[in-house]
PDB file with one MODEL, atoms N, CA, C and O in Angstrom:
MODEL        1
ATOM      1  N   MET A   1       6.856  61.276  31.645  1.00  0.00           N
ATOM      2  CA  MET A   1       8.243  61.154  32.769  1.00  0.00           C
ATOM      3  C   MET A   1       9.690  61.083  32.056  1.00  0.00           C
ATOM      4  O   MET A   1      10.645  61.722  32.496  1.00  0.00           O
ATOM      5  N   ALA A   2       9.764  60.319  31.010  1.00  0.00           N
ATOM      6  CA  ALA A   2      10.534  59.795  30.053  1.00  0.00           C
ATOM      7  C   ALA A   2      11.334  60.897  29.848  1.00  0.00           C
ATOM      8  O   ALA A   2      12.549  60.713  29.788  1.00  0.00           O
ATOM      9  N   LEU A   3      10.757  62.326  29.694  1.00  0.00           N
ATOM     10  CA  LEU A   3      11.725  63.108  29.344  1.00  0.00           C
ATOM     11  C   LEU A   3      12.682  64.266  30.173  1.00  0.00           C
ATOM     12  O   LEU A   3      13.665  64.992  30.031  1.00  0.00           O
ATOM     13  N   GLU A   4      11.633  63.870  31.139  1.00  0.00           N
ATOM     14  CA  GLU A   4      12.250  64.852  32.837  1.00  0.00           C
ATOM     15  C   GLU A   4      13.224  63.335  32.902  1.00  0.00           C
ATOM     16  O   GLU A   4      14.243  63.587  33.545  1.00  0.00           O
ATOM     17  N   GLU A   5      13.210  62.229  32.549  1.00  0.00           N
ATOM     18  CA  GLU A   5      14.524  61.451  32.890  1.00  0.00           C
ATOM     19  C   GLU A   5      15.454  61.511  32.041  1.00  0.00           C
ATOM     20  O   GLU A   5      16.647  61.469  32.341  1.00  0.00           O
ATOM     21  N   ASP A   6      14.899  61.642  30.621  1.00  0.00           N
ATOM     22  CA  ASP A   6      16.319  61.927  29.574  1.00  0.00           C
ATOM     23  C   ASP A   6      16.809  63.032  29.631  1.00  0.00           C
ATOM     24  O   ASP A   6      17.842  63.095  28.964  1.00  0.00           O
ATOM     25  N   PHE A   7      16.460  64.224  30.278  1.00  0.00           N
ATOM     26  CA  PHE A   7      16.863  65.749  30.841  1.00  0.00           C
ATOM     27  C   PHE A   7      17.425  64.543  31.657  1.00  0.00           C
ATOM     28  O   PHE A   7      17.836  63.488  31.174  1.00  0.00           O
ATOM     29  N   ALA A   8      17.369  64.884  32.991  1.00  0.00           N
ATOM     30  CA  ALA A   8      18.234  64.226  34.111  1.00  0.00           C
ATOM     31  C   ALA A   8      19.922  63.853  33.966  1.00  0.00           C
ATOM     32  O   ALA A   8      21.015  64.146  34.451  1.00  0.00           O
ATOM     33  N   ALA A   9      19.374  63.112  33.079  1.00  0.00           N
ATOM     34  CA  ALA A   9      20.774  61.615  32.457  1.00  0.00           C
ATOM     35  C   ALA A   9      21.482  62.490  31.457  1.00  0.00           C
ATOM     36  O   ALA A   9      22.613  62.169  31.093  1.00  0.00           O
ATOM     37  N   ALA A  10      20.803  63.750  30.909  1.00  0.00           N
ATOM     38  CA  ALA A  10      21.685  64.291  29.857  1.00  0.00           C
ATOM     39  C   ALA A  10      22.843  64.902  30.366  1.00  0.00           C
ATOM     40  O   ALA A  10      23.999  64.869  29.945  1.00  0.00           O
ATOM     41  N   GLN A  11      21.941  65.931  32.140  1.00  0.00           N
ATOM     42  CA  GLN A  11      23.103  66.669  32.576  1.00  0.00           C
ATOM     43  C   GLN A  11      24.244  65.757  33.403  1.00  0.00           C
ATOM     44  O   GLN A  11      25.300  66.295  33.734  1.00  0.00           O
ATOM     45  N   THR A  12      24.008  64.501  33.686  1.00  0.00           N
ATOM     46  CA  THR A  12      25.209  62.934  34.130  1.00  0.00           C
ATOM     47  C   THR A  12      26.009  63.153  33.498  1.00  0.00           C
ATOM     48  O   THR A  12      27.116  63.607  33.788  1.00  0.00           O
ATOM     49  N   ARG A  13      25.364  62.718  32.003  1.00  0.00           N
ATOM     50  CA  ARG A  13      26.279  62.042  30.886  1.00  0.00           C
ATOM     51  C   ARG A  13      26.880  63.545  30.724  1.00  0.00           C
ATOM     52  O   ARG A  13      27.949  63.296  30.168  1.00  0.00           O
ATOM     53  N   VAL A  14      26.827  64.958  30.879  1.00  0.00           N
ATOM     54  CA  VAL A  14      27.366  66.030  29.927  1.00  0.00           C
ATOM     55  C   VAL A  14      28.749  66.267  30.815  1.00  0.00           C
ATOM     56  O   VAL A  14      29.845  66.330  30.258  1.00  0.00           O
ATOM     57  N   ARG A  15      28.581  66.397  32.314  1.00  0.00           N
ATOM     58  CA  ARG A  15      29.841  66.079  33.067  1.00  0.00           C
ATOM     59  C   ARG A  15      30.750  65.476  32.931  1.00  0.00           C
ATOM     60  O   ARG A  15      31.846  65.969  33.199  1.00  0.00           O
ATOM     61  N   SER A  16      30.592  63.781  32.319  1.00  0.00           N
ATOM     62  CA  SER A  16      31.452  63.453  32.236  1.00  0.00           C
ATOM     63  C   SER A  16      32.707  63.227  30.902  1.00  0.00           C
ATOM     64  O   SER A  16      33.935  63.145  30.906  1.00  0.00           O
ATOM     65  N   LEU A  17      31.927  63.196  30.114  1.00  0.00           N
ATOM     66  CA  LEU A  17      32.465  64.344  29.183  1.00  0.00           C
ATOM     67  C   LEU A  17      34.240  63.537  29.398  1.00  0.00           C
ATOM     68  O   LEU A  17      34.776  63.150  30.436  1.00  0.00           O
ATOM     69  N   SER A  18      34.775  63.521  27.929  1.00  0.00           N
ATOM     70  CA  SER A  18      37.094  63.314  28.508  1.00  0.00           C
ATOM     71  C   SER A  18      37.100  64.905  28.024  1.00  0.00           C
ATOM     72  O   SER A  18      37.897  65.327  28.862  1.00  0.00           O
ATOM     73  N   ARG A  19      36.794  65.904  27.344  1.00  0.00           N
ATOM     74  CA  ARG A  19      36.897  67.179  26.578  1.00  0.00           C
ATOM     75  C   ARG A  19      35.721  68.192  26.652  1.00  0.00           C
ATOM     76  O   ARG A  19      34.587  68.010  26.207  1.00  0.00           O
ATOM     77  N   THR A  20      36.260  69.449  27.386  1.00  0.00           N
ATOM     78  CA  THR A  20      35.540  70.381  27.520  1.00  0.00           C
ATOM     79  C   THR A  20      34.859  70.411  25.579  1.00  0.00           C
ATOM     80  O   THR A  20      35.568  70.218  24.591  1.00  0.00           O
ATOM     81  N   PRO A  21      33.634  70.652  25.578  1.00  0.00           N
ATOM     82  CA  PRO A  21      33.036  71.362  24.501  1.00  0.00           C
ATOM     83  C   PRO A  21      33.496  72.789  24.065  1.00  0.00           C
ATOM     84  O   PRO A  21      33.625  73.529  25.039  1.00  0.00           O
ATOM     85  N   ASP A  22      33.724  73.262  23.099  1.00  0.00           N
ATOM     86  CA  ASP A  22      34.489  74.556  22.712  1.00  0.00           C
ATOM     87  C   ASP A  22      33.384  75.634  23.031  1.00  0.00           C
ATOM     88  O   ASP A  22      32.237  75.349  23.377  1.00  0.00           O
ATOM     89  N   ALA A  23      33.865  76.872  22.873  1.00  0.00           N
ATOM     90  CA  ALA A  23      32.587  77.714  23.296  1.00  0.00           C
ATOM     91  C   ALA A  23      31.886  78.132  22.838  1.00  0.00           C
ATOM     92  O   ALA A  23      31.399  79.101  23.420  1.00  0.00           O
ATOM     93  N   SER A  24      31.190  77.682  21.239  1.00  0.00           N
ATOM     94  CA  SER A  24      30.161  77.583  20.810  1.00  0.00           C
ATOM     95  C   SER A  24      28.920  76.621  21.362  1.00  0.00           C
ATOM     96  O   SER A  24      27.776  77.072  21.304  1.00  0.00           O
ATOM     97  N   GLU A  25      29.166  75.256  21.914  1.00  0.00           N
ATOM     98  CA  GLU A  25      28.611  74.339  22.063  1.00  0.00           C
ATOM     99  C   GLU A  25      28.698  74.260  23.197  1.00  0.00           C
ATOM    100  O   GLU A  25      28.484  73.092  23.524  1.00  0.00           O
ATOM    101  N   LEU A  26      28.901  74.870  24.016  1.00  0.00           N
ATOM    102  CA  LEU A  26      28.397  75.144  25.528  1.00  0.00           C
ATOM    103  C   LEU A  26      27.786  75.814  25.996  1.00  0.00           C
ATOM    104  O   LEU A  26      27.177  75.499  27.019  1.00  0.00           O
ATOM    105  N   LEU A  27      27.678  77.256  25.332  1.00  0.00           N
ATOM    106  CA  LEU A  27      26.759  78.384  24.954  1.00  0.00           C
ATOM    107  C   LEU A  27      25.061  77.592  24.505  1.00  0.00           C
ATOM    108  O   LEU A  27      23.945  77.977  24.851  1.00  0.00           O
ATOM    109  N   GLU A  28      25.441  76.390  23.628  1.00  0.00           N
ATOM    110  CA  GLU A  28      24.590  76.001  23.047  1.00  0.00           C
ATOM    111  C   GLU A  28      23.701  75.462  24.224  1.00  0.00           C
ATOM    112  O   GLU A  28      22.530  75.735  24.487  1.00  0.00           O
ATOM    113  N   LEU A  29      24.612  74.588  24.883  1.00  0.00           N
ATOM    114  CA  LEU A  29      24.284  73.613  26.328  1.00  0.00           C
ATOM    115  C   LEU A  29      23.134  74.335  27.306  1.00  0.00           C
ATOM    116  O   LEU A  29      21.984  74.235  27.734  1.00  0.00           O
ATOM    117  N   TYR A  30      24.424  75.185  27.320  1.00  0.00           N
ATOM    118  CA  TYR A  30      23.550  76.297  28.741  1.00  0.00           C
ATOM    119  C   TYR A  30      22.128  77.141  27.844  1.00  0.00           C
ATOM    120  O   TYR A  30      21.464  77.381  28.852  1.00  0.00           O
ATOM    121  N   ALA A  31      21.601  77.496  27.125  1.00  0.00           N
ATOM    122  CA  ALA A  31      21.228  78.036  26.908  1.00  0.00           C
ATOM    123  C   ALA A  31      19.430  77.265  26.679  1.00  0.00           C
ATOM    124  O   ALA A  31      18.294  77.716  26.822  1.00  0.00           O
ATOM    125  N   LEU A  32      20.003  75.916  26.264  1.00  0.00           N
ATOM    126  CA  LEU A  32      19.322  74.808  26.392  1.00  0.00           C
ATOM    127  C   LEU A  32      18.232  74.124  27.673  1.00  0.00           C
ATOM    128  O   LEU A  32      17.049  73.811  27.809  1.00  0.00           O
ATOM    129  N   TYR A  33      19.868  74.151  28.679  1.00  0.00           N
ATOM    130  CA  TYR A  33      18.950  74.052  29.900  1.00  0.00           C
ATOM    131  C   TYR A  33      19.045  75.084  30.902  1.00  0.00           C
ATOM    132  O   TYR A  33      19.214  74.929  32.112  1.00  0.00           O
ATOM    133  N   LYS A  34      18.888  76.402  30.102  1.00  0.00           N
ATOM    134  CA  LYS A  34      17.788  76.976  30.886  1.00  0.00           C
ATOM    135  C   LYS A  34      16.792  77.344  30.714  1.00  0.00           C
ATOM    136  O   LYS A  34      15.953  77.925  31.403  1.00  0.00           O
ATOM    137  N   GLN A  35      16.872  76.877  29.375  1.00  0.00           N
ATOM    138  CA  GLN A  35      15.019  77.055  28.559  1.00  0.00           C
ATOM    139  C   GLN A  35      14.159  76.309  28.723  1.00  0.00           C
ATOM    140  O   GLN A  35      12.962  76.594  28.743  1.00  0.00           O
ATOM    141  N   GLY A  36      14.837  74.820  28.919  1.00  0.00           N
ATOM    142  CA  GLY A  36      14.129  73.686  29.520  1.00  0.00           C
ATOM    143  C   GLY A  36      13.630  73.621  30.813  1.00  0.00           C
ATOM    144  O   GLY A  36      12.531  73.186  31.157  1.00  0.00           O
ATOM    145  N   SER A  37      14.897  74.286  31.808  1.00  0.00           N
ATOM    146  CA  SER A  37      14.597  73.806  33.499  1.00  0.00           C
ATOM    147  C   SER A  37      13.296  75.577  33.738  1.00  0.00           C
ATOM    148  O   SER A  37      12.158  75.738  34.177  1.00  0.00           O
ATOM    149  N   SER A  38      14.528  76.634  33.058  1.00  0.00           N
ATOM    150  CA  SER A  38      13.518  77.577  33.702  1.00  0.00           C
ATOM    151  C   SER A  38      13.174  78.076  33.029  1.00  0.00           C
ATOM    152  O   SER A  38      13.709  79.183  33.080  1.00  0.00           O
ATOM    153  N   GLY A  39      12.297  78.000  32.027  1.00  0.00           N
ATOM    154  CA  GLY A  39      11.705  78.864  30.299  1.00  0.00           C
ATOM    155  C   GLY A  39      12.665  79.907  30.671  1.00  0.00           C
ATOM    156  O   GLY A  39      13.700  79.996  31.332  1.00  0.00           O
ATOM    157  N   ASP A  40      11.581  80.967  29.688  1.00  0.00           N
ATOM    158  CA  ASP A  40      12.165  82.136  29.060  1.00  0.00           C
ATOM    159  C   ASP A  40      13.459  83.107  30.098  1.00  0.00           C
ATOM    160  O   ASP A  40      13.762  82.901  31.273  1.00  0.00           O
ATOM    161  N   VAL A  41      13.916  83.989  29.306  1.00  0.00           N
ATOM    162  CA  VAL A  41      15.108  84.354  29.918  1.00  0.00           C
ATOM    163  C   VAL A  41      14.327  85.033  30.774  1.00  0.00           C
ATOM    164  O   VAL A  41      13.150  85.316  30.552  1.00  0.00           O
ATOM    165  N   GLN A  42      15.160  85.414  32.115  1.00  0.00           N
ATOM    166  CA  GLN A  42      14.777  86.499  32.623  1.00  0.00           C
ATOM    167  C   GLN A  42      15.657  87.223  33.232  1.00  0.00           C
ATOM    168  O   GLN A  42      16.873  87.169  33.049  1.00  0.00           O
ATOM    169  N   GLY A  43      14.772  88.298  34.375  1.00  0.00           N
ATOM    170  CA  GLY A  43      16.621  89.126  34.320  1.00  0.00           C
ATOM    171  C   GLY A  43      17.248  90.928  33.364  1.00  0.00           C
ATOM    172  O   GLY A  43      16.309  91.498  32.809  1.00  0.00           O
ATOM    173  N   SER A  44      18.026  91.334  33.289  1.00  0.00           N
ATOM    174  CA  SER A  44      18.148  92.453  32.453  1.00  0.00           C
ATOM    175  C   SER A  44      20.119  91.452  32.312  1.00  0.00           C
ATOM    176  O   SER A  44      21.019  91.060  33.056  1.00  0.00           O
ATOM    177  N   ARG A  45      19.701  91.521  30.567  1.00  0.00           N
ATOM    178  CA  ARG A  45      21.317  91.920  30.479  1.00  0.00           C
ATOM    179  C   ARG A  45      22.885  92.222  31.218  1.00  0.00           C
ATOM    180  O   ARG A  45      23.274  93.282  31.708  1.00  0.00           O
ATOM    181  N   PRO A  46      23.471  91.182  31.136  1.00  0.00           N
ATOM    182  CA  PRO A  46      24.545  92.235  31.450  1.00  0.00           C
ATOM    183  C   PRO A  46      25.155  92.979  31.356  1.00  0.00           C
ATOM    184  O   PRO A  46      24.875  93.516  30.284  1.00  0.00           O
ATOM    185  N   GLY A  47      26.117  93.590  31.922  1.00  0.00           N
ATOM    186  CA  GLY A  47      26.356  95.253  31.043  1.00  0.00           C
ATOM    187  C   GLY A  47      28.385  94.254  30.036  1.00  0.00           C
ATOM    188  O   GLY A  47      28.852  93.212  29.574  1.00  0.00           O
ATOM    189  N   MET A  48      28.608  95.362  30.271  1.00  0.00           N
ATOM    190  CA  MET A  48      29.834  94.941  28.583  1.00  0.00           C
ATOM    191  C   MET A  48      30.207  94.771  29.196  1.00  0.00           C
ATOM    192  O   MET A  48      29.725  93.739  29.664  1.00  0.00           O
ATOM    193  N   LEU A  49      30.943  95.107  29.733  1.00  0.00           N
ATOM    194  CA  LEU A  49      32.098  94.178  31.172  1.00  0.00           C
ATOM    195  C   LEU A  49      31.853  93.032  31.393  1.00  0.00           C
ATOM    196  O   LEU A  49      32.716  92.200  31.115  1.00  0.00           O
ATOM    197  N   ASP A  50      31.025  92.756  31.770  1.00  0.00           N
ATOM    198  CA  ASP A  50      31.033  91.274  31.834  1.00  0.00           C
ATOM    199  C   ASP A  50      30.950  89.838  30.657  1.00  0.00           C
ATOM    200  O   ASP A  50      30.404  88.748  30.824  1.00  0.00           O
ATOM    201  N   PHE A  51      31.435  90.173  29.907  1.00  0.00           N
ATOM    202  CA  PHE A  51      32.058  89.300  28.760  1.00  0.00           C
ATOM    203  C   PHE A  51      30.538  88.138  28.423  1.00  0.00           C
ATOM    204  O   PHE A  51      29.638  87.916  27.614  1.00  0.00           O
ATOM    205  N   LYS A  52      31.212  87.629  29.911  1.00  0.00           N
ATOM    206  CA  LYS A  52      30.618  85.558  29.820  1.00  0.00           C
ATOM    207  C   LYS A  52      29.259  85.987  30.227  1.00  0.00           C
ATOM    208  O   LYS A  52      28.358  85.748  29.424  1.00  0.00           O
ATOM    209  N   GLY A  53      29.012  86.473  31.142  1.00  0.00           N
ATOM    210  CA  GLY A  53      27.743  86.839  31.736  1.00  0.00           C
ATOM    211  C   GLY A  53      26.275  86.606  30.261  1.00  0.00           C
ATOM    212  O   GLY A  53      25.225  86.011  30.021  1.00  0.00           O
ATOM    213  N   ARG A  54      27.467  87.787  29.569  1.00  0.00           N
ATOM    214  CA  ARG A  54      26.398  88.434  28.165  1.00  0.00           C
ATOM    215  C   ARG A  54      25.931  87.431  27.419  1.00  0.00           C
ATOM    216  O   ARG A  54      24.876  86.805  27.315  1.00  0.00           O
ATOM    217  N   ALA A  55      26.922  87.438  26.956  1.00  0.00           N
ATOM    218  CA  ALA A  55      27.212  85.631  26.175  1.00  0.00           C
ATOM    219  C   ALA A  55      26.112  84.542  26.710  1.00  0.00           C
ATOM    220  O   ALA A  55      25.015  84.179  26.285  1.00  0.00           O
ATOM    221  N   LYS A  56      26.766  84.256  27.629  1.00  0.00           N
ATOM    222  CA  LYS A  56      24.693  83.269  28.265  1.00  0.00           C
ATOM    223  C   LYS A  56      23.631  84.082  28.284  1.00  0.00           C
ATOM    224  O   LYS A  56      22.564  83.470  28.245  1.00  0.00           O
ATOM    225  N   TYR A  57      23.549  85.265  28.331  1.00  0.00           N
ATOM    226  CA  TYR A  57      22.690  85.643  28.686  1.00  0.00           C
ATOM    227  C   TYR A  57      21.718  86.261  26.868  1.00  0.00           C
ATOM    228  O   TYR A  57      20.580  86.554  26.499  1.00  0.00           O
ATOM    229  N   ASP A  58      23.092  86.154  26.297  1.00  0.00           N
ATOM    230  CA  ASP A  58      21.931  86.451  24.793  1.00  0.00           C
ATOM    231  C   ASP A  58      21.708  84.909  24.424  1.00  0.00           C
ATOM    232  O   ASP A  58      20.643  84.501  23.961  1.00  0.00           O
ATOM    233  N   ALA A  59      22.750  84.142  24.657  1.00  0.00           N
ATOM    234  CA  ALA A  59      22.484  82.760  23.852  1.00  0.00           C
ATOM    235  C   ALA A  59      20.788  82.103  24.494  1.00  0.00           C
ATOM    236  O   ALA A  59      20.014  81.501  23.751  1.00  0.00           O
ATOM    237  N   TRP A  60      20.544  82.340  25.720  1.00  0.00           N
ATOM    238  CA  TRP A  60      19.382  81.728  27.184  1.00  0.00           C
ATOM    239  C   TRP A  60      18.607  82.969  25.726  1.00  0.00           C
ATOM    240  O   TRP A  60      18.122  82.754  24.616  1.00  0.00           O
ATOM    241  N   ALA A  61      18.809  83.939  26.364  1.00  0.00           N
ATOM    242  CA  ALA A  61      17.587  85.185  25.038  1.00  0.00           C
ATOM    243  C   ALA A  61      16.917  84.753  24.041  1.00  0.00           C
ATOM    244  O   ALA A  61      15.732  84.946  23.772  1.00  0.00           O
ATOM    245  N   ALA A  62      18.442  83.604  22.974  1.00  0.00           N
ATOM    246  CA  ALA A  62      17.669  82.963  21.530  1.00  0.00           C
ATOM    247  C   ALA A  62      16.632  82.448  21.829  1.00  0.00           C
ATOM    248  O   ALA A  62      15.613  83.103  21.608  1.00  0.00           O
ATOM    249  N   LYS A  63      16.531  81.369  22.314  1.00  0.00           N
ATOM    250  CA  LYS A  63      15.831  80.620  23.100  1.00  0.00           C
ATOM    251  C   LYS A  63      14.541  80.935  23.567  1.00  0.00           C
ATOM    252  O   LYS A  63      13.968  80.095  24.261  1.00  0.00           O
ATOM    253  N   LYS A  64      13.955  82.064  23.289  1.00  0.00           N
ATOM    254  CA  LYS A  64      12.693  82.452  24.058  1.00  0.00           C
ATOM    255  C   LYS A  64      11.655  82.127  23.306  1.00  0.00           C
ATOM    256  O   LYS A  64      11.770  82.383  22.107  1.00  0.00           O
ATOM    257  N   GLY A  65      10.768  81.683  23.635  1.00  0.00           N
ATOM    258  CA  GLY A  65       9.471  81.193  23.459  1.00  0.00           C
ATOM    259  C   GLY A  65       9.995  79.484  23.007  1.00  0.00           C
ATOM    260  O   GLY A  65       9.133  78.629  22.801  1.00  0.00           O
ATOM    261  N   THR A  66      10.960  79.273  22.936  1.00  0.00           N
ATOM    262  CA  THR A  66      10.777  77.417  22.526  1.00  0.00           C
ATOM    263  C   THR A  66       9.973  77.455  24.123  1.00  0.00           C
ATOM    264  O   THR A  66      10.138  78.203  25.087  1.00  0.00           O
ATOM    265  N   ALA A  67       8.852  76.039  23.844  1.00  0.00           N
ATOM    266  CA  ALA A  67       8.693  74.743  24.574  1.00  0.00           C
ATOM    267  C   ALA A  67      10.075  74.569  25.443  1.00  0.00           C
ATOM    268  O   ALA A  67      11.222  74.923  25.173  1.00  0.00           O
ATOM    269  N   ARG A  68       9.466  73.801  26.736  1.00  0.00           N
ATOM    270  CA  ARG A  68      10.351  73.632  27.854  1.00  0.00           C
ATOM    271  C   ARG A  68      10.282  72.624  27.240  1.00  0.00           C
ATOM    272  O   ARG A  68      11.456  72.272  27.133  1.00  0.00           O
ATOM    273  N   ASP A  69       9.404  71.600  26.545  1.00  0.00           N
ATOM    274  CA  ASP A  69       9.136  70.213  26.566  1.00  0.00           C
ATOM    275  C   ASP A  69      10.323  70.234  25.114  1.00  0.00           C
ATOM    276  O   ASP A  69      11.273  69.488  25.347  1.00  0.00           O
ATOM    277  N   ALA A  70      10.401  70.825  23.942  1.00  0.00           N
ATOM    278  CA  ALA A  70      11.142  71.272  22.933  1.00  0.00           C
ATOM    279  C   ALA A  70      12.897  71.619  23.323  1.00  0.00           C
ATOM    280  O   ALA A  70      13.741  71.325  22.477  1.00  0.00           O
ATOM    281  N   ALA A  71      13.113  71.944  24.003  1.00  0.00           N
ATOM    282  CA  ALA A  71      14.211  72.765  24.779  1.00  0.00           C
ATOM    283  C   ALA A  71      14.827  71.640  25.725  1.00  0.00           C
ATOM    284  O   ALA A  71      16.055  71.645  25.634  1.00  0.00           O
ATOM    285  N   GLN A  72      14.369  70.738  26.552  1.00  0.00           N
ATOM    286  CA  GLN A  72      14.423  69.386  26.923  1.00  0.00           C
ATOM    287  C   GLN A  72      14.891  68.915  26.141  1.00  0.00           C
ATOM    288  O   GLN A  72      16.084  68.684  26.342  1.00  0.00           O
ATOM    289  N   ARG A  73      14.190  68.372  24.486  1.00  0.00           N
ATOM    290  CA  ARG A  73      14.442  66.853  23.831  1.00  0.00           C
ATOM    291  C   ARG A  73      15.957  67.530  23.114  1.00  0.00           C
ATOM    292  O   ARG A  73      16.997  66.873  23.155  1.00  0.00           O
ATOM    293  N   ALA A  74      15.907  68.676  22.581  1.00  0.00           N
ATOM    294  CA  ALA A  74      17.412  69.685  22.393  1.00  0.00           C
ATOM    295  C   ALA A  74      18.290  69.148  22.751  1.00  0.00           C
ATOM    296  O   ALA A  74      19.184  68.565  22.137  1.00  0.00           O
ATOM    297  N   TYR A  75      18.029  69.366  24.266  1.00  0.00           N
ATOM    298  CA  TYR A  75      19.274  68.841  25.002  1.00  0.00           C
ATOM    299  C   TYR A  75      19.932  67.739  24.794  1.00  0.00           C
ATOM    300  O   TYR A  75      21.021  67.554  24.250  1.00  0.00           O
ATOM    301  N   VAL A  76      19.087  66.919  25.336  1.00  0.00           N
ATOM    302  CA  VAL A  76      19.456  65.074  25.035  1.00  0.00           C
ATOM    303  C   VAL A  76      20.093  64.946  23.623  1.00  0.00           C
ATOM    304  O   VAL A  76      21.072  64.245  23.367  1.00  0.00           O
ATOM    305  N   GLU A  77      19.383  65.744  22.711  1.00  0.00           N
ATOM    306  CA  GLU A  77      20.221  65.344  21.395  1.00  0.00           C
ATOM    307  C   GLU A  77      21.415  66.017  20.934  1.00  0.00           C
ATOM    308  O   GLU A  77      22.147  65.450  20.123  1.00  0.00           O
ATOM    309  N   LEU A  78      21.765  67.532  21.508  1.00  0.00           N
ATOM    310  CA  LEU A  78      22.733  67.921  21.578  1.00  0.00           C
ATOM    311  C   LEU A  78      23.797  67.104  22.596  1.00  0.00           C
ATOM    312  O   LEU A  78      24.831  66.783  22.011  1.00  0.00           O
ATOM    313  N   VAL A  79      23.739  66.745  23.884  1.00  0.00           N
ATOM    314  CA  VAL A  79      24.477  66.046  25.053  1.00  0.00           C
ATOM    315  C   VAL A  79      24.931  64.064  23.568  1.00  0.00           C
ATOM    316  O   VAL A  79      25.880  63.288  23.454  1.00  0.00           O
ATOM    317  N   GLY A  80      24.071  64.163  23.134  1.00  0.00           N
ATOM    318  CA  GLY A  80      24.083  62.625  22.118  1.00  0.00           C
ATOM    319  C   GLY A  80      24.988  62.828  21.743  1.00  0.00           C
ATOM    320  O   GLY A  80      25.741  61.964  22.191  1.00  0.00           O
ATOM    321  N   LYS A  81      25.717  63.736  20.894  1.00  0.00           N
ATOM    322  CA  LYS A  81      26.217  64.075  19.751  1.00  0.00           C
ATOM    323  C   LYS A  81      27.312  64.372  20.672  1.00  0.00           C
ATOM    324  O   LYS A  81      28.123  63.450  20.761  1.00  0.00           O
ATOM    325  N   LEU A  82      27.507  65.184  21.231  1.00  0.00           N
ATOM    326  CA  LEU A  82      28.864  65.512  22.162  1.00  0.00           C
ATOM    327  C   LEU A  82      29.335  64.446  22.868  1.00  0.00           C
ATOM    328  O   LEU A  82      30.515  64.158  23.068  1.00  0.00           O
ATOM    329  N   THR A  83      28.290  63.837  23.262  1.00  0.00           N
ATOM    330  CA  THR A  83      28.822  62.236  24.006  1.00  0.00           C
ATOM    331  C   THR A  83      29.687  61.755  22.533  1.00  0.00           C
ATOM    332  O   THR A  83      30.867  61.415  22.618  1.00  0.00           O
ATOM    333  N   SER A  84      28.976  61.770  21.225  1.00  0.00           N
ATOM    334  CA  SER A  84      29.937  60.693  20.494  1.00  0.00           C
ATOM    335  C   SER A  84      31.156  61.408  19.417  1.00  0.00           C
ATOM    336  O   SER A  84      31.681  60.928  18.412  1.00  0.00           O
ATOM    337  N   LYS A  85      31.374  62.930  20.181  1.00  0.00           N
ATOM    338  CA  LYS A  85      32.244  63.699  19.397  1.00  0.00           C
ATOM    339  C   LYS A  85      33.482  63.557  20.465  1.00  0.00           C
ATOM    340  O   LYS A  85      34.625  63.271  20.110  1.00  0.00           O
ATOM    341  N   TYR A  86      32.987  63.862  22.195  1.00  0.00           N
ATOM    342  CA  TYR A  86      34.335  63.876  23.034  1.00  0.00           C
ATOM    343  C   TYR A  86      34.377  63.023  24.099  1.00  0.00           C
ATOM    344  O   TYR A  86      35.115  63.139  25.078  1.00  0.00           O
ATOM    345  N   GLY A  87      33.217  61.783  23.803  1.00  0.00           N
ATOM    346  CA  GLY A  87      33.548  60.557  24.182  1.00  0.00           C
ATOM    347  C   GLY A  87      33.646  61.035  26.181  1.00  0.00           C
ATOM    348  O   GLY A  87      33.939  60.172  27.008  1.00  0.00           O
TER     349      GLY A  87
ENDMDL
END
């Protein structure tokens, strides 16, 4: 259960960053979080005019097939890098 605890702790740490990460980092965080918590992408792709929803869906869909544990580990590592970068 250590990975689950690290994943939960990383979710808390990412909210306390002093600056907002850039858009690509936010999409990577979102995709890894969703893959690590919900598994493969679900639902249909948002329409062309929903730019934000479509980008989030596409980022998550890119992680399709990634094991939940691997996604959680990658999320924890990314939060560690962002914590170093943004404090």
